[in-house]
C-alpha positions as CSV (number, residue, x, y, z in Angstrom):
1,M,0.0,-0.2,0.0
2,K,1.2,3.5,-0.9
3,D,2.6,5.4,2.1
4,K,0.6,8.6,2.4
5,T,3.6,10.6,3.5
6,S,5.2,9.9,0.2
7,F,4.9,13.6,-0.9
8,T,8.3,15.5,-1.3
9,L,9.1,19.0,-1.2
10,S,11.9,19.0,-3.3
11,G,11.2,16.7,-6.3
12,T,13.2,16.1,-9.4
13,V,10.2,16.2,-12.0
14,S,11.5,17.2,-15.4
15,R,9.2,18.8,-18.3
16,R,9.4,20.7,-21.5
17,T,9.0,20.4,-25.2
18,L,11.0,18.7,-27.6
19,M,11.1,17.4,-31.1
20,M,7.8,15.9,-32.7
21,G,8.0,12.4,-33.8
22,A,6.5,11.4,-37.4
23,T,3.6,8.8,-38.1
24,A,4.2,5.4,-38.9
25,G,4.5,4.1,-42.6
26,V,1.4,2.7,-44.4
27,A,4.1,0.0,-46.2
28,A,4.5,-2.1,-43.5
29,L,1.1,-3.4,-43.5
30,A,2.1,-4.6,-47.2
31,M,5.0,-6.9,-45.9
32,P,4.7,-10.4,-44.7
33,K,4.2,-10.6,-41.1
34,V,7.3,-12.5,-40.2
35,L,9.1,-9.4,-41.7
36,R,6.7,-7.0,-39.7
37,A,7.4,-8.7,-36.5
38,Q,11.5,-7.9,-36.9
39,E,10.9,-3.9,-37.6
40,K,10.8,-1.3,-35.2
41,P,7.4,-0.9,-33.3
42,T,5.4,2.6,-33.7
43,L,4.8,4.3,-30.5
44,V,1.6,5.6,-29.9
45,T,0.2,7.9,-27.2
46,S,-3.5,8.2,-26.5
47,I,-4.6,11.4,-24.5
48,R,-8.1,13.6,-24.2
49,S,-6.9,16.8,-25.3
50,L,-4.0,19.1,-26.3
51,S,-5.9,22.2,-25.0
52,N,-5.4,20.9,-21.6
53,P,-1.8,22.1,-20.7
54,Y,-1.2,18.7,-18.5
55,H,-1.7,16.4,-21.6
56,A,0.0,19.0,-23.9
57,V,3.2,18.4,-21.5
58,W,2.7,14.7,-21.5
59,K,2.8,14.7,-25.5
60,T,6.3,16.3,-25.1
61,G,7.6,13.6,-23.2
62,A,6.4,11.2,-25.2
63,E,8.2,12.7,-28.1
64,A,11.3,13.2,-26.1
65,Y,11.4,9.3,-25.5
66,A,10.5,8.4,-28.9
67,K,13.5,10.5,-30.1
68,W,15.9,8.9,-27.5
69,A,14.9,5.5,-28.4
70,G,15.1,6.1,-32.2
71,L,11.3,5.3,-32.9
72,E,8.5,6.7,-34.7
73,H,5.5,8.2,-32.5
74,V,2.0,9.2,-33.1
75,T,-0.4,10.9,-31.0
76,L,-4.0,10.3,-30.7
77,V,-6.4,12.7,-29.1
78,S,-10.1,11.7,-28.1
79,E,-11.0,15.4,-27.3
80,G,-13.4,13.9,-24.4
81,N,-15.1,11.4,-26.8
82,S,-14.8,7.8,-25.7
83,E,-15.9,6.4,-28.8
84,K,-13.2,8.2,-31.0
85,G,-10.7,7.5,-28.4
86,I,-11.4,3.7,-28.6
87,A,-11.8,4.1,-32.7
88,D,-8.6,5.8,-33.3
89,I,-6.6,3.0,-31.4
90,K,-8.2,0.2,-33.2
91,A,-7.3,1.9,-36.1
92,M,-3.7,2.2,-35.4
93,L,-3.7,-1.5,-34.6
94,A,-4.9,-2.3,-37.9
95,K,-2.4,0.3,-39.6
96,T,0.4,-1.2,-37.9
97,G,-0.4,-4.6,-37.9
98,G,-0.2,-4.8,-34.1
99,N,3.6,-3.7,-34.1
100,M,3.0,-1.0,-31.6
101,V,3.4,0.2,-28.0
102,L,0.4,2.2,-26.7
103,N,0.5,4.5,-23.7
104,S,-3.0,5.3,-22.9
105,D,-4.9,7.8,-20.6
106,P,-8.3,6.4,-21.2
107,N,-10.7,9.3,-21.6
108,D,-13.2,7.4,-19.0
109,T,-12.7,4.5,-16.6
110,P,-14.8,1.9,-18.9
111,D,-12.6,2.8,-21.9
112,A,-9.8,0.9,-20.7
113,R,-11.1,-2.8,-21.3
114,P,-11.7,-2.4,-24.8
115,I,-8.4,-0.7,-25.2
116,V,-6.6,-3.4,-23.6
117,E,-8.7,-6.1,-25.4
118,A,-8.0,-4.9,-28.6
119,C,-4.4,-4.6,-28.0
120,A,-4.0,-8.0,-26.8
121,K,-6.1,-9.2,-29.7
122,A,-3.5,-7.6,-32.1
123,G,-0.4,-8.5,-30.2
124,A,0.3,-4.7,-29.3
125,Y,1.7,-4.1,-26.0
126,V,-0.2,-1.5,-23.5
127,V,0.3,0.9,-20.7
128,T,-2.6,2.6,-19.1
129,Q,-2.6,5.3,-16.6
130,W,-5.0,7.0,-14.3
131,N,-8.4,5.2,-15.4
132,K,-9.2,1.5,-15.4
133,P,-12.1,-0.5,-14.0
134,A,-11.2,-2.2,-10.5
135,D,-11.9,-5.8,-12.0
136,L,-9.3,-4.9,-14.9
137,H,-5.8,-6.3,-14.4
138,P,-2.6,-6.4,-16.3
139,K,-2.1,-10.0,-15.0
140,D,-5.4,-10.9,-16.8
141,F,-3.8,-10.1,-20.4
142,N,-0.4,-11.6,-20.0
143,P,2.2,-10.5,-21.6
144,N,0.3,-7.6,-23.5
145,Y,-1.2,-5.5,-20.8
146,V,2.4,-4.5,-19.2
147,S,1.3,-1.9,-16.5
148,H,-1.3,0.5,-15.0
149,I,0.2,3.7,-13.4
150,E,-1.9,5.7,-11.3
151,F,-0.9,8.7,-8.5
152,D,-2.5,8.2,-5.5
153,G,-5.8,10.5,-5.8
154,I,-6.9,10.3,-1.8
155,A,-3.4,11.7,-0.7
156,S,-3.2,14.5,-3.3
157,G,-6.8,15.9,-2.6
158,K,-6.5,15.7,1.0
159,T,-2.9,17.2,1.1
160,I,-3.9,20.1,-0.9
161,A,-7.1,20.6,1.1
162,E,-5.1,20.7,4.4
163,I,-2.8,23.1,2.9
164,L,-5.9,25.4,1.6
165,F,-7.4,25.1,5.3
166,K,-4.1,26.0,7.0
167,T,-3.8,29.2,4.6
168,I,-7.5,30.1,5.3
169,G,-6.8,30.0,9.2
170,G,-8.7,26.7,9.8
171,K,-12.0,28.1,9.5
172,G,-14.4,29.4,7.2
173,G,-16.2,28.6,3.6
174,I,-14.6,27.2,1.0
175,V,-15.9,26.0,-2.6
176,A,-14.6,23.0,-4.5
177,L,-14.2,22.3,-8.4
178,G,-14.4,18.7,-9.4
179,G,-13.2,16.7,-12.4
180,L,-14.8,14.3,-14.8
181,I,-17.0,12.3,-12.2
182,S,-16.6,9.1,-13.7
183,T,-12.9,9.0,-13.7
184,T,-10.6,7.6,-10.9
185,A,-8.5,10.5,-10.4
186,A,-11.7,12.9,-9.8
187,I,-13.5,10.1,-7.5
188,E,-10.1,9.7,-5.5
189,R,-9.2,13.4,-4.9
190,K,-13.0,14.4,-3.8
191,K,-12.5,11.3,-1.4
192,G,-9.2,12.9,-0.1
193,L,-11.2,16.3,0.4
194,D,-14.1,14.9,2.3
195,A,-11.2,13.3,4.5
196,A,-9.8,16.7,5.3
197,L,-13.3,18.2,5.5
198,A,-14.3,15.8,8.3
199,A,-10.9,16.2,10.1
200,N,-11.6,20.1,10.2
201,P,-15.3,20.8,11.2
202,D,-14.4,24.6,11.4
203,V,-13.9,24.7,7.7
204,K,-17.5,24.7,5.6
205,L,-17.6,23.3,2.2
206,L,-20.3,26.0,0.8
207,D,-20.7,24.1,-2.7
208,F,-18.8,21.1,-4.8
209,Q,-19.6,21.8,-8.3
210,V,-18.2,19.4,-11.4
211,A,-16.1,21.5,-13.9
212,N,-14.9,18.4,-16.1
213,W,-11.1,19.5,-15.9
214,K,-11.8,22.5,-18.1
215,S,-10.6,25.9,-17.3
216,T,-13.5,27.5,-19.2
217,E,-16.1,25.5,-17.3
218,A,-14.5,26.6,-14.0
219,F,-14.3,30.2,-14.8
220,D,-18.0,30.0,-15.3
221,L,-19.0,28.2,-12.6
222,M,-16.6,30.3,-10.1
223,G,-18.3,33.6,-11.3
224,N,-21.7,32.0,-10.4
225,L,-20.2,30.6,-7.0
226,L,-18.7,34.3,-6.4
227,T,-22.2,35.9,-7.1
228,R,-23.8,33.4,-4.8
229,F,-21.7,33.2,-1.7
230,G,-19.6,36.6,-2.2
231,D,-17.1,37.0,0.9
232,D,-18.0,33.8,2.5
233,I,-15.7,32.2,0.0
234,K,-12.4,31.9,1.9
235,G,-10.7,29.4,-0.6
236,I,-11.1,27.4,-3.6
237,W,-10.0,23.6,-3.7
238,A,-9.7,22.5,-7.5
239,A,-9.2,18.7,-8.4
240,N,-6.9,19.9,-11.5
241,D,-4.9,23.0,-12.1
242,D,-6.6,23.9,-15.4
243,M,-9.8,24.2,-13.3
244,G,-7.9,26.0,-10.8
245,S,-6.4,28.3,-13.4
246,G,-10.4,29.3,-14.9
247,A,-11.2,30.1,-11.0
248,L,-8.4,32.3,-10.8
249,E,-9.4,34.3,-13.8
250,A,-12.8,34.7,-12.3
251,L,-11.2,35.8,-9.2
252,R,-8.9,38.5,-11.3
253,A,-12.1,39.8,-12.8
254,E,-13.4,40.6,-9.4
255,N,-10.1,41.9,-8.0
256,L,-9.9,39.0,-5.7
257,A,-6.7,37.0,-7.1
258,G,-4.1,36.6,-4.3
259,K,-7.0,37.4,-1.6
260,V,-8.6,33.8,-1.8
261,P,-6.1,31.4,-2.3
262,I,-6.6,28.5,-4.8
263,V,-4.9,24.7,-4.5
264,G,-5.0,22.1,-7.3
265,V,-3.1,19.1,-8.6
266,D,-0.9,18.7,-11.8
267,G,1.8,21.2,-11.5
268,I,1.3,22.9,-14.9
269,K,3.3,26.3,-15.6
270,T,0.2,28.4,-14.9
271,A,-0.2,27.0,-11.6
272,V,3.5,26.9,-10.6
273,D,3.6,30.5,-11.6
274,A,0.6,31.2,-9.6
275,V,2.0,29.5,-6.5
276,R,5.0,32.0,-6.9
277,T,2.8,35.0,-7.1
278,G,0.7,33.9,-4.0
279,E,-2.4,33.4,-6.0
280,F,-2.4,29.3,-5.6
281,A,-1.4,28.1,-2.2
282,C,-0.1,24.9,-3.5
283,T,-0.4,22.4,-6.3
284,V,1.0,18.4,-6.6
285,T,2.5,17.4,-10.0
286,S,2.6,13.7,-11.2
287,D,5.1,15.0,-13.9
288,P,3.3,14.6,-17.3
289,F,6.5,14.8,-19.0
290,W,7.7,11.6,-17.3
291,Q,4.3,10.0,-17.4
292,G,4.3,10.5,-21.5
293,G,7.7,9.1,-22.0
294,M,7.9,6.5,-19.0
295,G,4.6,4.8,-20.3
296,L,6.2,4.1,-23.8
297,A,9.5,3.3,-22.0
298,I,8.0,0.5,-20.1
299,G,5.6,-0.8,-22.8
300,Y,8.7,-1.1,-25.4
301,N,11.1,-2.7,-23.0
302,A,8.4,-5.5,-22.4
303,K,8.0,-5.7,-26.2
304,I,11.4,-6.5,-27.2
305,G,12.1,-8.7,-24.2
306,K,14.3,-6.5,-21.9
307,F,12.0,-8.0,-19.1
308,D,9.0,-10.3,-18.9
309,P,5.8,-8.6,-17.5
310,V,4.7,-12.2,-16.2
311,K,7.8,-12.1,-13.9
312,E,7.5,-8.9,-12.6
313,P,6.5,-8.2,-8.9
314,P,3.1,-6.8,-8.2
315,E,4.4,-3.4,-7.9
316,H,5.5,-3.0,-11.3
317,R,2.4,-4.2,-12.9
318,E,-0.3,-1.8,-11.1
319,F,1.7,0.8,-9.1
320,Y,1.4,4.4,-7.7
321,G,4.0,6.8,-9.1
322,K,5.7,9.6,-6.9
323,A,4.1,12.8,-6.5
324,V,5.6,16.0,-5.7
325,L,4.2,19.0,-3.6
326,I,4.9,22.4,-4.9
327,S,4.1,25.2,-2.3
328,H,5.7,28.6,-1.4
329,D,8.4,26.4,0.5
330,N,10.3,25.0,-2.3
331,V,8.6,26.7,-5.6
332,E,11.7,28.7,-6.4
333,E,13.6,26.1,-6.2
334,Y,11.2,23.9,-8.2
335,Y,11.3,26.4,-10.7
336,K,14.8,26.6,-11.2
337,T,15.3,22.8,-11.6
338,N,12.0,21.5,-13.3
339,V,10.8,24.5,-15.5
340,D,13.8,26.3,-16.6
341,A,16.0,23.5,-16.6
342,K,16.3,20.8,-19.6
343,P,15.0,17.3,-18.9
344,E,17.0,14.8,-17.1
345,I,15.0,11.8,-17.1
346,D,16.8,8.2,-17.3
347,W,14.8,6.4,-19.5
348,N,16.1,3.1,-18.4
349,D,15.2,3.7,-15.1
350,L,11.7,2.0,-15.5
351,W,10.7,1.7,-11.9
352,G,12.5,4.3,-10.2
353,R,9.4,6.4,-9.2
354,V,7.5,3.6,-8.0
355,T,6.1,4.0,-4.5
356,G,4.0,0.9,-3.9
357,A,1.5,-1.1,-5.4
358,I,-2.0,0.0,-5.9
359,R,-4.6,-0.8,-3.3
360,T,-7.2,-3.1,-4.4
């Protein structure tokens, strides 16, 4: 089980943009299967939207790994449409003849099963992140379903809530913005908030609204919440930074930025900048640059036989990755070493950020 105190105040997470990869060649489909099997596989990333800063950084991490490994890379974007996301993956499986490695952040929790089943049937290797049903496990589709990666949402939601409560003096009203309610991360982060509220009876949750991970929806909702509750809002809890950034814009429109603290999750640059200026109290990052690259690295190394997924321990098949807390105490050092600095990820260190097996 993951240690709830595994957040660090001086992480070494790295992010930045690098070269874009090319799409896979159609000619491979015309070759005999035995020859195709000897060719380098296509690396495929499947994410929700590049308009989300978190997934935009995820893509750059994937491209960085593909460049480092000398492999072709394709990015598929579902734009929040589960049917499109699954159909695009199946199309790539057909195009590559199954000679591919997929790193997928399924749009919705149920999407993981058809994605994994399609990959296993085609002989492709797949790593999923964040969203999957509780009864779906990599061991059920050996060796093709290599790993599932999450970051402890309960711990993240609770940690940022506690920092928010401390920032507002341990009492008063707050409002909360939740993510896409059917996703694992949104559900777990809300549980963390609930746990923190239960332990702090002097803090009152005025309202909880779902903004579906989007800054635009959060901006509109926050405007309405400010109209309803006014000065009773002492702080804002957001399940991700993009929604927190939308809330911040709403505060700026009312000259309240920096007066009503915000907390979020993801560690996007906008949020890190807001921590520096005092408009955010904190954020937590799972390092999407690492997620984008390492998900592919784990799948690729399994495909080429560097390790046998069947022989790996449970904490390598379904695991929590390391999260890093960014607060006023460490934001300048974090900015210097992780935003301004060039990426310094050891792509051969597949399990270096594993903090434990996912609780079941």
